[in-house]
C-alpha positions in Angstrom: -25.7 -6.1 -56.2 -29.0 -4.2 -56.1 -32.2 -6.1 -56.0 -33.7 -3.4 -58.2 -31.7 -4.5 -61.2 -33.9 -6.1 -63.9 -33.3 -9.7 -64.7 -33.1 -10.7 -68.4 -33.1 -14.2 -69.9 -31.9 -14.8 -73.4 -33.4 -18.0 -74.9 -31.6 -19.1 -78.1 -29.5 -21.8 -79.7 -25.8 -22.2 -79.2 -25.2 -20.8 -82.7 -27.0 -17.6 -81.8 -25.3 -17.4 -78.4 -21.8 -17.6 -80.1 -22.6 -15.6 -83.2 -25.1 -12.9 -82.3 -24.1 -11.7 -78.8 -21.0 -9.6 -78.9 -19.0 -9.4 -75.6 -19.1 -5.6 -75.8 -22.9 -5.6 -76.0 -23.2 -8.1 -73.2 -21.1 -5.7 -71.1 -23.4 -2.9 -72.0 -26.4 -5.0 -70.8 -24.6 -5.9 -67.6 -24.3 -2.2 -66.8 -28.0 -2.0 -66.0 -29.3 -5.6 -65.8 -28.5 -9.2 -64.7 -28.8 -11.7 -67.5 -28.7 -15.5 -68.2 -28.6 -17.6 -71.3 -31.2 -20.3 -71.6 -29.8 -22.9 -74.1 -32.6 -24.0 -76.5 -32.5 -25.9 -79.7 -36.2 -26.1 -80.3 -37.4 -26.5 -83.9 -35.4 -27.5 -87.0 -35.2 -24.5 -89.3 -34.0 -21.0 -88.8 -37.6 -19.7 -88.7 -39.2 -22.8 -87.3 -41.7 -21.6 -84.7 -43.1 -25.0 -83.7 -43.6 -25.5 -80.0 -41.4 -28.0 -78.3 -43.4 -28.9 -75.1 -40.3 -30.2 -73.2 -38.2 -27.1 -74.0 -41.1 -24.8 -73.2 -41.6 -26.5 -69.8 -37.9 -26.1 -69.1 -38.0 -22.4 -70.0 -41.1 -21.9 -67.8 -39.2 -23.2 -64.8 -36.6 -20.5 -65.3 -39.1 -17.6 -65.6 -39.9 -16.8 -62.0 -38.4 -13.4 -61.2 -37.6 -12.6 -64.8 -38.4 -9.1 -66.0 -37.4 -9.4 -69.7 -37.1 -12.3 -72.1 -35.2 -12.1 -75.4 -35.7 -14.9 -77.9 -34.1 -15.9 -81.2 -33.6 -19.1 -83.3 -34.0 -22.2 -81.2 -36.4 -20.7 -78.7 -39.8 -22.2 -78.2 -42.9 -20.2 -79.0 -43.7 -17.8 -76.2 -47.3 -18.4 -75.2 -49.5 -18.6 -72.1 -47.8 -21.8 -70.9 -44.5 -19.8 -70.4 -46.2 -16.5 -69.4 -48.2 -18.1 -66.6 -44.8 -18.9 -64.9 -43.5 -15.4 -65.4 -45.6 -13.0 -63.2 -42.9 -10.2 -63.3 -42.3 -10.3 -67.1 -42.8 -6.9 -68.7 -40.7 -7.1 -71.9 -40.3 -9.7 -74.6 -38.0 -9.1 -77.6 -37.3 -11.1 -80.7 -33.7 -10.7 -82.1 -34.3 -12.0 -85.6 -37.8 -13.2 -86.5 -37.7 -12.4 -90.2 -39.5 -9.1 -89.4 -42.6 -10.2 -87.5 -41.7 -12.3 -84.5 -43.7 -15.4 -85.3 -42.1 -17.0 -82.2 -44.3 -14.8 -80.1 -48.0 -15.2 -79.2 -48.6 -11.5 -79.7 -52.3 -11.4 -78.7 -51.6 -13.1 -75.4 -48.6 -10.9 -74.7 -50.5 -7.7 -75.4 -53.5 -8.9 -73.3 -51.1 -9.1 -70.4 -49.6 -5.6 -71.0 -46.2 -7.0 -72.0 -44.1 -4.8 -74.3 -43.1 -6.6 -77.4 -40.2 -5.5 -79.7 -38.4 -7.0 -82.7 -34.9 -5.9 -83.8 -34.8 -7.9 -87.0 -34.4 -4.4 -88.6 -30.7 -4.7 -87.5 -30.0 -6.2 -90.9 -31.8 -3.4 -92.8 -29.1 -0.8 -92.4 -26.4 -2.6 -94.5 -29.1 -3.9 -96.9 -30.3 -0.3 -97.5 -26.7 0.7 -98.4 -26.4 -2.1 -100.9 -29.8 -1.2 -102.4 -28.4 2.3 -103.1 -25.3 0.7 -104.6 -27.3 -1.6 -106.8 -29.4 1.3 -107.9 -26.4 3.3 -108.9 -24.8 0.4 -110.7 -28.1 -0.4 -112.6 -28.8 3.2 -113.6 -25.5 3.1 -115.6 -26.0 -0.5 -116.6 -22.5 -0.9 -115.2 -22.9 -4.7 -114.9 -22.9 -4.9 -118.7 -19.8 -2.8 -119.0 -18.0 -5.0 -116.4 -18.9 -8.1 -118.5 -17.4 -6.4 -121.5 -14.1 -5.8 -119.6 -14.0 -9.4 -118.4 -14.5 -10.5 -122.0 -11.6 -8.2 -123.0 -13.8 -5.9 -125.0 -13.0 -2.5 -123.6 -13.8 -0.4 -126.7 -17.3 -1.0 -128.1 -20.0 0.4 -125.7 -22.5 1.2 -128.5 -24.7 -1.8 -128.0 -25.2 -1.2 -124.2 -28.4 0.8 -123.5 -27.6 3.6 -121.0 -30.7 3.1 -119.0 -31.7 5.9 -116.7 -28.2 7.4 -116.3 -27.5 9.5 -113.2 -29.6 9.1 -110.1 -29.7 12.8 -109.2 -33.1 14.3 -109.7 -34.8 11.1 -110.8 -38.1 9.6 -109.5 -37.4 6.6 -107.3 -40.2 4.2 -106.3 -39.9 2.0 -103.2 -42.0 -1.1 -102.8 -42.1 -1.2 -99.0 -41.7 1.6 -96.5 -40.6 -0.3 -93.3 -37.3 0.0 -91.5 -35.3 -0.7 -94.6 -37.3 1.6 -96.8 -37.0 4.5 -94.3 -33.3 4.0 -94.0 -33.0 4.0 -97.8 -35.0 7.2 -98.0 -32.3 8.9 -95.8 -29.5 7.6 -98.1 -31.4 8.8 -101.2 -31.9 12.4 -99.9 -28.6 13.8 -101.1 -29.5 12.8 -104.7 -32.5 15.1 -104.6 -34.8 12.4 -105.9 -38.6 12.4 -106.0 -39.7 9.6 -103.7 -42.8 7.5 -104.4 -43.7 4.7 -102.0 -46.1 1.8 -102.1 -46.9 0.3 -98.8 -50.5 -0.3 -97.6 -49.4 -0.6 -93.9 -47.9 2.8 -93.4 -49.4 5.2 -90.9 -51.2 8.0 -92.7 -48.9 10.6 -91.1 -45.7 9.2 -92.5 -45.7 10.6 -96.1 -46.0 14.1 -94.9 -43.5 13.6 -92.0 -40.8 12.0 -94.3 -41.6 13.8 -97.5 -42.7 11.2 -100.0 -45.7 10.4 -102.1 -47.7 7.3 -101.0 -49.1 5.6 -104.1 -50.2 2.4 -105.7 -47.9 -0.5 -106.8 -49.0 0.2 -110.4 -47.8 3.8 -110.2 -44.5 2.9 -108.7 -43.8 0.3 -111.4 -45.0 2.4 -114.4 -43.9 5.9 -113.6 -40.5 5.7 -111.8 -37.0 5.7 -113.2 -35.7 3.3 -110.5 -37.9 0.8 -108.7 -36.5 -0.7 -105.5 -38.2 -3.7 -103.7 -37.6 -3.5 -100.0 -40.9 -5.3 -98.9 -40.9 -8.3 -96.6 -42.0 -11.7 -97.8 -45.4 -12.4 -96.4 -48.4 -14.4 -97.8 -49.6 -11.0 -99.2 -46.4 -10.2 -101.0 -45.3 -13.6 -102.3 -45.6 -13.5 -106.1 -46.8 -9.9 -105.8 -44.8 -8.8 -108.9 -45.8 -11.1 -111.8 -46.0 -10.8 -115.6 -48.6 -8.1 -115.5 -46.7 -5.9 -113.1 -43.4 -6.4 -114.8 -44.9 -5.2 -118.1 -45.6 -1.9 -116.5 -41.9 -1.1 -116.1 -41.1 1.5 -118.8 -38.1 1.2 -121.2 -35.0 2.7 -119.6 -36.0 2.1 -116.0 -34.1 -0.1 -113.5 -35.5 -2.7 -111.1 -33.7 -3.5 -107.8 -34.6 -6.3 -105.4 -32.8 -6.6 -102.0 -35.7 -8.1 -100.0 -36.8 -11.6 -101.0 -36.7 -13.3 -104.4 -40.1 -14.9 -104.0 -41.8 -11.6 -104.1 -41.1 -11.6 -107.9 -42.1 -14.2 -110.4 -38.6 -15.3 -111.5 -39.6 -16.7 -114.9 -41.6 -13.5 -115.8 -38.7 -11.3 -114.6 -36.2 -13.2 -116.9 -38.6 -12.8 -119.8 -38.9 -9.0 -119.2 -35.2 -8.6 -118.9 -34.5 -10.5 -122.0 -36.0 -7.7 -124.0 -32.9 -5.7 -123.0 -34.6 -2.3 -122.5 -34.4 -2.3 -118.7 -31.7 -3.2 -116.2 -31.8 -5.0 -112.9 -29.7 -5.2 -109.7 -30.6 -8.3 -107.7 -29.3 -9.5 -104.4 -32.1 -12.0 -104.1 -33.7 -14.5 -106.4 -36.1 -17.4 -106.3 -34.8 -20.1 -105.9 -31.6 -19.6 -104.0 -28.9 -20.3 -104.7 -29.5 -19.4 -108.3 -29.6 -22.6 -110.4 -26.4 -23.1 -112.4 -28.3 -23.1 -115.7 -30.6 -20.2 -115.0 -30.8 -17.6 -117.8 -30.6 -14.8 -115.3 -26.9 -15.4 -114.9 -26.1 -14.7 -118.5 -28.2 -11.6 -119.1 -26.0 -8.6 -119.8 -28.4 -6.1 -118.3 -28.4 -7.8 -114.8 -26.0 -7.3 -111.9 -26.2 -10.1 -109.4 -25.0 -10.6 -105.9 -25.5 -13.7 -103.7 -27.9 -12.5 -101.0 -25.1 -11.0 -99.0 -26.3 -7.4 -98.5 -27.1 -7.9 -94.8 -23.4 -8.6 -94.0 -21.6 -5.8 -92.3 -18.0 -7.0 -92.5 -17.9 -7.2 -88.7 -17.7 -10.3 -86.5 -21.3 -10.0 -85.3 -24.6 -8.9 -86.8 -26.3 -5.8 -85.2 -29.5 -7.4 -83.9 -28.3 -7.6 -80.3 -26.9 -4.1 -80.3 -30.4 -2.7 -81.0 -32.0 -5.1 -78.5 -29.7 -3.8 -75.7 -30.7 -0.2 -76.8 -34.4 -1.2 -76.4 -33.8 -2.8 -73.0 -32.0 0.2 -71.8 -34.7 2.5 -73.0 -37.4 0.4 -71.5 -35.9 0.0 -68.0 -34.9 3.7 -68.0 -38.6 4.6 -68.4 -38.4 5.7 -72.0 -40.5 4.6 -75.0 -39.1 1.8 -77.1 -38.5 2.2 -80.9 -39.1 -1.1 -82.5 -42.5 -2.2 -81.1 -44.5 -5.0 -82.5 -48.1 -3.7 -83.1 -51.3 -4.9 -84.6 -50.1 -3.3 -87.8 -47.0 -5.5 -87.7 -49.2 -8.6 -87.2 -51.5 -7.6 -90.0 -48.4 -7.3 -92.3 -47.1 -10.7 -91.3 -50.4 -12.3 -92.0 -50.9 -10.5 -95.3 -54.1 -8.7 -94.3 -54.3 -5.4 -96.1 
């Protein structure tokens, strides 16, 4: 075995080890690196980033001679305590940090010239597909038609508003232009739609490069036939779409949310939908699971799914696949794709 092979440590819980690391992807990693699993059950919740001093000290002891560290649920926060024990460390990656790698002390990592990447976007590809599906369903108000069939009423369709009809040639507004939004743009292209995007964190070159109009939230809500929320939940976006914003949605339009339910004021959304002149496709809601007595369940102009759009139908999620890609690119001397940057950090913290 060559001493030039990079050494990679994967710090995560047993659940992540068994459920996120496919044998095929580990074999791919083994083709160019040596790796070891550091068993860590730090913190209580899936996105708990509290520092466990004992676990952090154990990890620090394992970091001598390590070139790359990959973390996920269960790992302690990666800060100066651990980095001081890792003089060879050049790469730190977060498998699933709910978009912005809160487990990483980014400023300290960047000050030491360590590459930081996040492959949480591994879930955005299937979610983007379902966003397109919900849009198509909502444009025809197909959920209402399905309810009629379930109720054995297959004849009378006269009381069901048609909403926006076909998707082809319509104006589609995206709230959010990150990984999920950009994937959705690709899926929408064959429909020859006009794309409007609201996202204050996008590089100024992106609208011209990808062919969309960057605009305000108000314009997206008030002037688009289909409005699709693909923004992450941050302090800045929580409750961002409230009564005032929902009133901007014109009659006949559709509203789709596949990101996080708490971005939208649920009570205000229900009241807007009860007027019956718009349709919605929702994979997320606040709270989740949807309370049994919630009015949202009975509204005929709403198509609901139980926050399942990130599932792929395969045995493992795709996060580690993209991380192995990143490690391969990095150690081959290429540029990585999914870098965490000051723009990522600003988005996480809600600083426009």
